[in-house]
C-alpha positions in Angstrom: 95.0 109.3 79.5 95.1 105.8 81.1 92.7 104.7 83.8 95.2 105.1 86.6 96.0 108.7 85.7 92.3 109.4 85.6 91.8 108.0 89.1 94.8 110.0 90.4 93.4 113.2 88.8 90.0 112.6 90.4 91.7 112.1 93.8 93.8 115.2 93.3 90.7 117.3 92.5 88.8 115.9 95.5 91.8 116.6 97.8 91.9 120.2 96.6 88.4 120.9 98.0 88.0 121.4 101.8 85.0 120.3 103.8 83.5 123.8 103.8 83.6 123.9 100.1 86.6 126.2 99.7 89.3 125.1 97.2 92.8 124.3 98.6 95.9 124.1 96.5 95.6 121.6 93.7 97.7 118.4 94.2 98.8 117.1 90.8 98.6 113.4 90.1 102.4 112.9 89.9 102.5 114.1 93.6 100.3 111.3 94.8 102.8 108.5 94.1 105.3 107.3 96.8 108.2 109.5 97.5 111.7 108.4 96.6 113.7 106.1 99.0 116.1 108.2 101.1 119.5 107.8 102.8 120.8 105.8 99.9 124.3 104.6 100.3 126.5 101.8 98.8 129.7 100.1 100.0 131.8 97.2 98.9 131.8 94.4 101.5 134.3 91.6 100.8 133.8 90.6 97.1 130.2 91.9 97.1 128.4 95.3 97.3 125.8 96.4 100.0 123.1 98.9 99.0 121.3 100.5 101.9 118.3 102.9 101.8 115.2 103.9 103.7 111.7 103.2 102.4 109.3 106.2 102.0 106.4 106.6 104.4 104.9 109.6 102.5 103.9 110.4 99.0 105.5 113.2 97.0 103.0 115.7 98.4 104.1 114.9 101.9 101.0 113.0 103.0 101.2 109.7 104.9 101.3 106.5 102.8 99.5 103.4 103.9 102.7 101.6 102.9 104.6 100.3 99.9 104.5 96.7 98.7 108.1 96.6 97.4 110.9 98.2 95.6 112.7 97.7 92.3 116.5 97.9 92.3 118.2 99.0 89.0 121.9 99.0 88.3 124.3 100.4 85.8 127.9 99.2 85.4 131.0 100.6 83.8 134.1 98.5 83.0 137.5 99.4 84.2 136.4 101.8 86.9 135.1 104.4 84.4 133.2 107.0 86.3 129.6 107.7 85.7 129.5 110.8 83.5 125.7 111.3 83.8 124.4 110.2 87.3 120.9 111.5 86.4 120.6 109.5 83.2 118.5 106.4 83.5 118.6 104.8 80.1 121.6 102.5 80.8 120.2 101.1 84.1 119.0 97.5 84.1 116.6 95.9 86.5 118.6 94.0 89.1 116.0 92.9 91.6 112.3 93.2 92.3 111.8 93.0 96.0 108.4 92.2 97.6 108.4 93.2 101.3 106.2 90.3 102.4 108.6 87.8 100.9 112.1 89.1 101.1 114.8 87.1 99.1 117.9 85.9 101.0 120.0 88.7 99.6 117.8 91.3 101.4 117.5 92.1 105.1 115.0 94.6 106.6 115.6 96.8 109.7 112.4 98.8 110.2 112.1 101.0 107.2 115.7 100.3 106.1 116.6 97.7 103.5 120.0 96.3 102.9 120.5 94.6 99.6 123.6 92.4 98.9 124.8 92.3 95.3 127.3 89.5 94.8 127.3 89.7 91.0 130.1 92.3 90.7 133.5 92.3 89.2 136.6 93.9 90.8 137.7 97.0 89.0 134.2 98.0 87.7 132.1 100.9 88.8 128.4 100.2 89.7 125.6 102.7 90.2 122.3 101.8 91.9 118.8 103.4 92.1 115.7 102.2 93.9 112.0 102.7 93.0 109.2 101.9 95.4 105.9 100.5 94.3 102.4 100.0 95.8 100.3 96.9 96.0 98.4 98.2 92.9 101.7 98.4 91.0 102.0 102.1 91.0 105.7 103.1 90.9 107.0 105.9 93.1 109.8 108.4 92.6 113.2 107.2 91.7 116.0 107.5 94.3 119.2 109.4 93.8 121.9 107.2 92.5 124.6 105.7 94.7 127.9 104.7 93.1 130.8 102.5 94.1 134.1 101.5 92.4 135.0 98.0 93.4 138.5 96.6 94.1 139.9 93.1 94.7 138.6 91.7 98.0 140.8 92.7 100.9 142.2 90.2 103.5 140.1 89.3 106.5 141.0 90.3 110.1 141.5 87.8 112.9 139.0 87.6 115.8 139.3 86.0 119.2 136.8 86.0 122.1 136.8 85.6 125.9 133.7 85.2 128.1 132.9 86.9 131.4 129.9 86.9 133.7 128.6 90.3 132.4 130.1 90.6 128.9 132.2 88.9 126.2 135.4 90.6 125.0 137.1 90.5 121.6 140.5 91.0 120.3 140.8 92.2 116.7 143.9 91.8 114.6 144.3 93.5 111.3 145.8 92.0 108.1 146.4 95.3 106.3 147.7 95.7 102.8 150.8 97.9 102.6 149.1 100.5 100.4 145.9 100.8 102.5 144.9 102.7 105.6 142.9 101.0 108.4 139.9 103.1 109.6 138.6 100.5 112.1 136.5 97.4 112.3 132.9 96.4 112.0 131.6 93.6 114.3 128.7 91.4 113.3 126.5 89.3 115.6 123.8 86.6 115.3 122.1 84.1 117.6 120.1 80.9 117.0 120.1 79.6 113.5 119.6 82.9 111.8 122.2 84.3 109.3 124.4 87.1 110.5 123.1 90.7 110.1 124.1 92.7 107.1 124.4 95.7 109.5 127.2 95.8 112.1 126.6 95.7 115.8 128.6 99.0 116.3 127.3 102.4 115.1 130.8 103.8 114.6 134.0 102.0 113.5 135.8 100.2 116.3 139.2 101.8 116.3 140.9 99.9 119.1 142.2 96.3 119.1 139.6 95.2 121.7 135.9 95.5 122.2 133.3 94.3 124.8 129.7 93.3 124.2 127.5 93.6 127.3 124.1 93.6 125.5 123.6 89.8 125.8 120.9 87.5 127.2 122.1 84.9 129.7 122.0 81.4 128.4 122.0 82.4 124.7 125.0 81.5 122.5 126.0 84.2 120.0 128.1 84.0 116.9 130.4 86.9 115.9 132.6 87.9 112.9 134.4 91.1 111.9 135.5 93.0 108.9 138.1 95.7 108.5 137.1 99.1 107.2 139.9 100.1 104.9 140.7 103.1 102.7 142.6 101.6 99.7 145.0 103.5 97.5 142.2 103.9 94.9 140.0 105.7 97.4 136.5 104.9 98.9 135.9 103.0 102.1 135.8 99.2 101.7 134.9 96.4 104.0 137.4 93.5 104.0 136.5 89.8 103.7 134.8 88.3 106.8 137.0 87.1 109.6 136.8 83.7 111.3 133.5 83.1 113.1 133.7 82.8 116.9 131.0 81.7 119.4 130.4 83.0 122.9 127.9 83.4 125.8 127.9 84.9 129.2 129.9 82.9 131.7 128.2 81.6 134.8 129.1 83.4 138.0 131.8 81.4 139.9 
């Protein structure tokens, strides 16, 4: 038994004894590691793939964690759209990225406890499956997430975006460039300000299903940049984000 498991066993035995000396239920060492990431999803976005998940804040026993130091992303690929015949098998997964939360790489964005990881090293027509494993500052790995799978297609055309400014909001017109064999489900609108890169998460919570949209959540005097992507259901199935539209800039118009 290695040193770490001895320490965990000691902690488990200590945790099983209450202050008054009575023994509580024994917590096994494998329950003291970080719980698995949750809300795992994956979606093609343009020519790339976005993996989204929530970091754990508890261990497997349900107790509050002081935090995780990072997460390891593993990926398995299959050529020609071959489906994963064994989602629970881990032997064929290869380490894709080791992410330290204090120093996020450019391909990762954090929103509270949610992480969005952009994987651009994909080939259209292949199937990719992803899993995430959290780890602590001491290097202790947590539970493995459930797998999330996506079958990629050739990048779909971008929509066209125009903008008009008003004293209390900016308004957009969205025009789809839809392939004949695909179904339009709506649009995602992305926003940024200053010199920062555009968010990996859209401004809207639900797909924008009309041809127009207004953004009234703006600060006066700040210039914003916007782009859009179509949400498309291709003939092969699975919801796909199109290529990114043209980028437009706008800010609240001064009262006349």
